[in-house]
C-alpha positions as a LaTeX table, in Angstrom:
\begin{tabular}{lrrr}
\hline
Residue & $x$ (\AA) & $y$ (\AA) & $z$ (\AA) \\
\hline
Met1 & 13.60 & $-22.62$ & $-4.17$ \\
Gly2 & 13.01 & $-19.32$ & $-5.97$ \\
Leu3 & 12.70 & $-15.75$ & $-4.81$ \\
Arg4 & 10.20 & $-14.59$ & $-2.23$ \\
His5 & 7.23 & $-12.59$ & $-3.43$ \\
Ala6 & 6.91 & $-9.08$ & $-2.04$ \\
Pro7 & 3.53 & $-7.62$ & $-1.07$ \\
Asn8 & 1.54 & $-6.59$ & $-4.11$ \\
Gly9 & $-1.51$ & $-4.36$ & $-3.81$ \\
Ser10 & $-3.23$ & $-2.79$ & $-0.84$ \\
Asp11 & $-4.62$ & $-6.04$ & 0.57 \\
Asp12 & $-1.13$ & $-7.56$ & 0.82 \\
Leu13 & 0.26 & $-4.38$ & 2.38 \\
Glu14 & $-2.64$ & $-4.29$ & 4.84 \\
Ser15 & $-2.01$ & $-7.93$ & 5.82 \\
Gln16 & 1.69 & $-7.35$ & 6.32 \\
Thr17 & 1.00 & $-4.24$ & 8.41 \\
Glu18 & $-1.45$ & $-6.16$ & 10.61 \\
Glu19 & 1.14 & $-8.93$ & 11.09 \\
Ile20 & 3.64 & $-6.36$ & 12.34 \\
Leu21 & 1.08 & $-4.65$ & 14.58 \\
Ala22 & 0.13 & $-8.01$ & 16.11 \\
Arg23 & 3.60 & $-7.99$ & 17.70 \\
Cys24 & 3.14 & $-4.47$ & 19.11 \\
Gly25 & 1.33 & $-2.97$ & 22.05 \\
Gly26 & 0.57 & 0.52 & 23.27 \\
Ser27 & $-1.56$ & 3.42 & 22.19 \\
Gln28 & 0.43 & 4.20 & 19.03 \\
Ala29 & $-0.06$ & 0.67 & 17.74 \\
Asp30 & $-3.74$ & 0.84 & 18.70 \\
Ala31 & $-4.15$ & 4.13 & 16.84 \\
Leu32 & $-2.35$ & 2.80 & 13.78 \\
Arg33 & $-4.66$ & $-0.22$ & 13.72 \\
Leu34 & $-7.56$ & 2.21 & 13.31 \\
Ala35 & $-5.91$ & 4.37 & 10.66 \\
Arg36 & $-6.57$ & 2.17 & 7.68 \\
Pro37 & $-6.39$ & 3.84 & 4.28 \\
Glu38 & $-9.65$ & 3.85 & 2.38 \\
Gly39 & $-10.24$ & 2.02 & $-0.88$ \\
Lys40 & $-8.38$ & $-0.81$ & $-2.54$ \\
Val41 & $-5.51$ & $-1.01$ & $-4.99$ \\
Ala42 & $-5.33$ & $-4.20$ & $-7.03$ \\
Pro43 & $-2.09$ & $-6.15$ & $-7.39$ \\
Thr44 & $-0.03$ & $-5.26$ & $-10.43$ \\
Ile45 & 0.72 & $-7.77$ & $-13.15$ \\
Ser46 & 3.97 & $-5.90$ & $-13.92$ \\
Ile47 & 6.23 & $-7.90$ & $-11.62$ \\
Ala48 & 9.93 & $-7.00$ & $-11.39$ \\
Leu49 & 13.08 & $-8.13$ & $-9.64$ \\
Leu50 & 13.35 & $-6.08$ & $-6.43$ \\
His51 & 16.39 & $-5.28$ & $-4.33$ \\
Gly52 & 14.31 & $-5.61$ & $-1.17$ \\
Asp53 & 16.41 & $-3.24$ & 0.94 \\
Pro54 & 17.09 & $-0.18$ & $-1.24$ \\
Val55 & 18.15 & 2.15 & 1.55 \\
Pro56 & 20.82 & 4.85 & 1.09 \\
Gly57 & 23.36 & 2.66 & 2.92 \\
Asn58 & 23.08 & 0.09 & 0.13 \\
Leu59 & 24.01 & 2.50 & $-2.66$ \\
Val60 & 27.54 & 3.13 & $-3.89$ \\
Leu61 & 28.74 & 5.64 & $-6.45$ \\
Ser62 & 30.93 & 4.22 & $-9.18$ \\
Glu63 & 32.34 & 5.59 & $-12.44$ \\
Thr64 & 29.11 & 4.59 & $-14.20$ \\
Gly65 & 26.71 & 5.98 & $-11.59$ \\
Leu66 & 24.87 & 4.66 & $-8.56$ \\
Ala67 & 24.65 & 0.93 & $-7.95$ \\
Phe68 & 22.92 & $-1.15$ & $-5.30$ \\
Ile69 & 24.99 & $-3.45$ & $-3.11$ \\
Asp70 & 23.96 & $-5.97$ & $-0.43$ \\
Trp71 & 21.48 & $-8.06$ & $-2.39$ \\
Gln72 & 20.49 & $-10.19$ & 0.62 \\
Cys73 & 16.73 & $-9.53$ & 0.40 \\
Pro74 & 15.81 & $-9.91$ & $-3.29$ \\
Ala75 & 12.22 & $-10.55$ & $-4.24$ \\
Leu76 & 9.79 & $-10.54$ & $-7.10$ \\
Gly77 & 7.01 & $-8.01$ & $-6.92$ \\
Asp78 & 5.59 & $-4.59$ & $-7.52$ \\
Pro79 & 8.38 & $-2.09$ & $-8.32$ \\
Cys80 & 6.57 & 0.32 & $-5.97$ \\
Glu81 & 7.89 & $-1.79$ & $-3.10$ \\
Asp82 & 11.50 & $-0.71$ & $-3.68$ \\
Leu83 & 10.43 & 2.88 & $-4.33$ \\
Ala84 & 8.50 & 2.99 & $-1.06$ \\
Ile85 & 11.44 & 1.73 & 0.98 \\
Phe86 & 13.91 & 4.07 & $-0.69$ \\
Leu87 & 11.64 & 7.11 & $-0.33$ \\
Ser88 & 10.56 & 6.23 & 3.22 \\
Pro89 & 11.10 & 9.19 & 5.53 \\
Ala90 & 12.14 & 6.78 & 8.29 \\
Met91 & 14.76 & 4.99 & 6.18 \\
Gln92 & 16.14 & 8.25 & 4.79 \\
His93 & 16.37 & 9.65 & 8.33 \\
Leu94 & 18.12 & 6.54 & 9.64 \\
Tyr95 & 20.65 & 6.37 & 6.81 \\
Arg96 & 21.13 & 10.06 & 5.86 \\
Gly97 & 20.08 & 11.92 & 9.00 \\
His98 & 17.00 & 13.51 & 7.43 \\
Ala99 & 14.09 & 12.68 & 5.18 \\
Leu100 & 14.00 & 13.70 & 1.55 \\
Ser101 & 12.40 & 17.07 & 0.87 \\
Pro102 & 9.19 & 17.09 & $-1.22$ \\
Arg103 & 11.26 & 18.41 & $-4.12$ \\
Glu104 & 13.80 & 15.58 & $-3.78$ \\
Val105 & 10.96 & 13.04 & $-3.75$ \\
Arg106 & 9.46 & 14.58 & $-6.90$ \\
Asn107 & 12.88 & 14.59 & $-8.59$ \\
Cys108 & 13.45 & 10.96 & $-7.67$ \\
Leu109 & 10.06 & 9.90 & $-9.00$ \\
His110 & 10.62 & 11.87 & $-12.19$ \\
Ala111 & 14.10 & 10.37 & $-12.67$ \\
Tyr112 & 12.69 & 6.88 & $-12.14$ \\
Gly113 & 11.34 & 7.23 & $-15.65$ \\
Ala114 & 8.27 & 5.00 & $-15.40$ \\
Pro115 & 5.17 & 7.16 & $-14.94$ \\
Asp116 & 2.90 & 4.12 & $-14.60$ \\
Val117 & 4.94 & 2.87 & $-11.64$ \\
Thr118 & 5.30 & 6.26 & $-9.97$ \\
Ser119 & 1.58 & 6.98 & $-10.37$ \\
Arg120 & 0.82 & 3.62 & $-8.77$ \\
Tyr121 & 3.27 & 4.39 & $-5.95$ \\
Asp122 & 1.48 & 7.68 & $-5.29$ \\
Val123 & $-1.83$ & 5.84 & $-4.86$ \\
Leu124 & $-0.26$ & 3.22 & $-2.58$ \\
Arg125 & 1.64 & 5.74 & $-0.39$ \\
Pro126 & $-0.79$ & 5.58 & 2.57 \\
Trp127 & $-0.39$ & 1.80 & 2.83 \\
Tyr128 & 3.41 & 2.06 & 2.57 \\
His129 & 3.66 & 4.80 & 5.21 \\
Arg130 & 1.32 & 2.89 & 7.52 \\
Arg131 & 3.39 & $-0.30$ & 7.13 \\
Met132 & 6.65 & 1.55 & 7.80 \\
Ala133 & 5.11 & 3.26 & 10.82 \\
Ala134 & 4.11 & $-0.18$ & 12.16 \\
Tyr135 & 7.64 & $-1.42$ & 11.54 \\
Cys136 & 9.09 & 1.58 & 13.41 \\
Ile137 & 6.76 & 0.96 & 16.38 \\
Trp138 & 7.90 & $-2.66$ & 16.49 \\
Arg139 & 11.58 & $-1.67$ & 16.27 \\
Val140 & 11.21 & 0.91 & 19.06 \\
Gln141 & 9.39 & $-1.63$ & 21.23 \\
Thr142 & 12.19 & $-4.16$ & 20.66 \\
Gly143 & 14.88 & $-1.70$ & 21.77 \\
Ala144 & 15.91 & 0.11 & 18.59 \\
Thr145 & 15.14 & 3.59 & 19.91 \\
Glu146 & 16.72 & 5.24 & 16.86 \\
Tyr147 & 13.49 & 4.36 & 15.02 \\
Ala148 & 11.41 & 6.76 & 17.16 \\
Ala149 & 12.21 & 9.76 & 14.97 \\
Gly150 & 11.46 & 7.67 & 11.88 \\
Leu151 & 8.10 & 6.76 & 13.38 \\
Asp152 & 7.23 & 10.43 & 13.79 \\
Leu153 & 8.22 & 11.10 & 10.17 \\
Glu154 & 6.15 & 8.18 & 8.85 \\
Leu155 & 3.11 & 9.22 & 10.89 \\
Ala156 & 3.39 & 12.76 & 9.52 \\
Ala157 & 3.67 & 11.39 & 5.98 \\
Leu158 & 0.67 & 9.14 & 6.58 \\
Gln159 & $-1.36$ & 12.07 & 7.84 \\
Gly160 & $-0.38$ & 14.00 & 4.75 \\
Cys161 & $-1.74$ & 11.45 & 2.31 \\
Val162 & $-4.91$ & 10.00 & 3.87 \\
Asn163 & $-8.19$ & 11.44 & 5.02 \\
Lys164 & $-7.13$ & 13.69 & 7.89 \\
Asp165 & $-10.39$ & 13.04 & 9.78 \\
Gln166 & $-9.32$ & 9.43 & 9.97 \\
Val167 & $-6.01$ & 10.04 & 11.76 \\
Val168 & $-6.17$ & 13.41 & 13.56 \\
Asp169 & $-5.08$ & 13.29 & 17.21 \\
Arg170 & $-4.54$ & 9.52 & 17.29 \\
Trp171 & $-0.74$ & 9.54 & 17.58 \\
Val172 & $-0.35$ & 10.86 & 21.12 \\
Asp173 & 0.65 & 8.34 & 23.80 \\
\hline
\end{tabular}
């Protein structure tokens, strides 16, 4: 059967985001549909085994350091995928009560130890924040109201990394 393949490159992330938004209604979803990042990022050929759900709740501290548990969503794909989920302001807020500070994000990316991957992640950030914002909208609209704060955090992160003229004043219901 094999492992699933995670989105790889901006076109895949855009497609996945549009699939999520197709299940959503309302002005926030409409605004997010219009807030497409500019440019394209090609898929990487450096495919890796991904955890698929690397949120703080799936980390345990052992004698040898941190380890991921709950390997129910493994995939093959761009290592940026796991970085994006772990660094997501929404996921950090849901699992830790607050998003990582800019300094914590920088420290995490530095500690990752693969500048080619972290540089690629930085370029793909708008697509990752947009996808997570779409996911948060969908979760809120399906009754998981705890995702509302995460949505606000992802929208702020999206505004911080794309052309501000593209997204200004589009997030108000």
